[in-house]
MARGUPA-784189 format. One record per atom (N, C-alpha, C, O): x, y, z; residue in three letters. Coordinates in steps of 0.02 Angstrom, whole numbers, plus 50000, padded with zeros to 5 digits. Layout:
MARGUPA-784189
XYZala
...
END
This chain:
MARGUPA-784189
484615346346032met
484825339846058met
484505336346080met
483945337646101met
484945328046083ile
484375324346114ile
485085319246152ile
485635317346133ile
484545318446237val
485005316346278val
484675310046300val
484065309946309val
485175303046310ser
484695296646301ser
485245291246366ser
485835292546373ser
485035287746390tyr
485285285746436tyr
484945278046441tyr
484575279146489tyr
484845271846426asn
484625266346476asn
484875261346494asn
485295259146455asn
484785258446539asn
484985254346592asn
484545246446589asn
483935246746600asn
484795241146576tyr
484195234746505tyr
484405228946573tyr
485005228846586tyr
483975224746610ile
484065223746650ile
484525218046652ile
484625215946709ile
484895214046593thr
485255209346582thr
486095217646596thr
486605218646564thr
485935219546628asp
486835223546629asp
487155226346577asp
487765226946576asp
486495229546499ile
486775232946453ile
486565237846465ile
485965237746482ile
486895244046463gly
486925251246464gly
487025251546387gly
487435248546352gly
486485256646368ala
486705261346300ala
486355267946317ala
485805269246342ala
486925272146293gly
486985279646311gly
486775283746232gly
486945280846181gly
486495288846229tyr
486605291446167tyr
486625302346161tyr
486275306946183tyr
486965302046139phe
487115310946131phe
486955311446059phe
486995306946017phe
486775317746050ser
486735320445972ser
486345326745979ser
485785327246005ser
486785332445949tyr
486505339545906tyr
486545340645846tyr
486915337645807tyr
486035346245828ala
486105346645776ala
485875354845778ala
485475357645817ala
486215357445730arg
486075367345725arg
485875368845626arg
486175366145580arg
485405372745620thr
485275373745556thr
486075381345549thr
486475382645594thr
486045383845491phe
486405388945479phe
486035391645392phe
486085389045336phe
485725397345413lys
485345398945337lys
485745400445281lys
486305402445298lys
485695400245243asn
485765397945166asn
486455392645195asn
486845391945148asn
486625390145238ile
487195383045226ile
487015377945232ile
487425373845211ile
486435375045258gly
486375370145275gly
486285367545361gly
486355371845405gly
486155361645376thr
485965355545442thr
486725353545440thr
486975350645391thr
487085355545500phe
487375350545551phe
487345347345595phe
487145349745648phe
487555340045589ser
487405337545632ser
488015333245696ser
488575331945672ser
487915331645753ala
488275328545781ala
488085324545808ala
487475324745802ala
488295319045848gly
488345313245913gly
488705307245919gly
489175305445882gly
488475304145966val
488945301146012val
488345293546026val
487815294846055val
488475286246003leu
488095280846031leu
488405277746060leu
488765276546012leu
488755273546118tyr
488785272446170tyr
488345264946205tyr
487955265946251tyr
488465256846174val
488345252746203val
488915246946232val
489415244146209val
488465246946313asp
489075242746361asp
488815236346361asp
488205236446365asp
489145228846356tyr
488705226046331tyr
488655220746391tyr
488215216546401tyr
489385222446438gly
489345219546511gly
490195212546497gly
490675211446459gly
489765209446574asp
490435203846572asp
490325198546547asp
489755196646562asp
490705193646502phe
490265188946486phe
491145182546527phe
491735184046537phe
490855177546535asp
491265174346550asp
491475168346505asp
490955165246494asp
491945165646478gly
492225159246471gly
492195155846508gly
492285157346567gly
491985146746475arg
491985139746530arg
492415134946494arg
492645135346437arg
492455132046521asp
492545124346465asp
492195121146494asp
491795124046530asp
492185115746492glu
491525109546484glu
491615106246579glu
491315101346603glu
491875108546598ser
491835107546678ser
491485113346710ser
491405113046771ser
491295117546684val
491005123946687val
491525129546740val
491335134846764val
492285126346748ser
492615131146762ser
492575136646740ser
492615136346678ser
492515141146756ser
492705150746722ser
493725151846702ser
494255152346733ser
493595151846661tyr
494295151546618tyr
494765160746599tyr
495345162946596tyr
494115163146590trp
494265170046561trp
493625173446559trp
493085170546551trp
493705180446568gln
493115184346569gln
493275190846492gln
493835193246482gln
492785192346457leu
492765199646452leu
492225203446439leu
491625202146437leu
492605209746430his
492035215146444his
491885216446345his
492325215346303his
491175219246330val
491295221546284val
490945227346285val
490455227846322val
491175233646237ser
490765238946235ser
490815242846172ser
491415244146172ser
490585245446119arg
490525249346053arg
490345256646064arg
489845257846098arg
490685261746039ser
490385266946016ser
490565267945971ser
491085265145952ser
490185272845926val
490105275345858val
489815284245862val
489255286545874val
490475287645847leu
490455295145832leu
490115298845752leu
490485300745707leu
489745299145749tyr
489495301345671tyr
489495308745682tyr
489265311645731tyr
489805311745627val
489455320045607val
489085319745526val
489255315745483val
488605324245517ser
488415323845446ser
487975330545431ser
487825333945480ser
487795332345378tyr
487745337345340tyr
487155336745271tyr
487055334445215tyr
486915340345318gly
486195341445244gly
485905345545218gly
485475347445258gly
485875348145174thr
485445355945115thr
485105354545060thr
485245350945012thr
484535358345075gln
483925357745035gln
484355361244961gln
484745365744975gln
484305359444890val
484515358844838val
483875366144788val
484095370244748val
483265365544804lys
482925370344805lys
482465369744844lys
482185364544862lys
482315378444868glu
481765378644915glu
481195375044909glu
480945374744965glu
480795371344861lys
480145370844839lys
480265361844820lys
479765358544807lys
480635360144820ile
480665352044797ile
481265351344843ile
481835353544841ile
480735345544908ser
481015343544957ser
481375337844968ser
481875336445002ser
480895333944918glu
481845328044889glu
482195327144890glu
482475322444919glu
482485332944846leu
483175333844811leu
483675337744874leu
483935343344872leu
483695332644928ala
484165338044989ala
484735331144973ala
484605325544951ala
485235333244987pro
485925329044969pro
486065330145035pro
485915335545060pro
486445323745081arg
486715323145152arg
487485319645137arg
487655315345096arg
487645321045157leu
488425319245201leu
488505315545254leu
488405318545307leu
488685307945259asn
488805308645323asn
489435302845323asn
489635299445276asn
489665302945399thr
490205298945419thr
490275296345473thr
490075299245523thr
490585290345476ser
490365287745580ser
491095284245564ser
491365281745515ser
491255285545631ile
491865282045651ile
491605276245724ile
491325278345774ile
491815267945709leu
491425265445757leu
492115261845807leu
492665260545784leu
491935260945865phe
492385259445905phe
492255254245959phe
491925255446010phe
492615246045940thr
492405242345988thr
492895241446035thr
493485242746021thr
492655238346113lys
493185238146127lys
492865231446176lys
492355230746208lys
493445227346162leu
493535221146231leu
494255219746257leu
494815220146230leu
493985217646334met
494425219346366met
494485213546402met
494925213046445met
END
């Protein structure tokens, strides 16, 4: 299991959670979430007046599976990955 969060100087926050588990004779399953909050952006016109504000964040949810085809050949390890990306503009 991995849990991580970083808060950058520019008010960008990023978090990550991942968990993996291996089952004997089946394979390895993992799942995780990646979250990035980019913060607020101000829209301005030519006179530098603020006329809109935008908040941007992004999340990725993923699930994966992998297994070894033959015990002695580690290069032959088929994997299946899928991800869902969510982007939120408010």
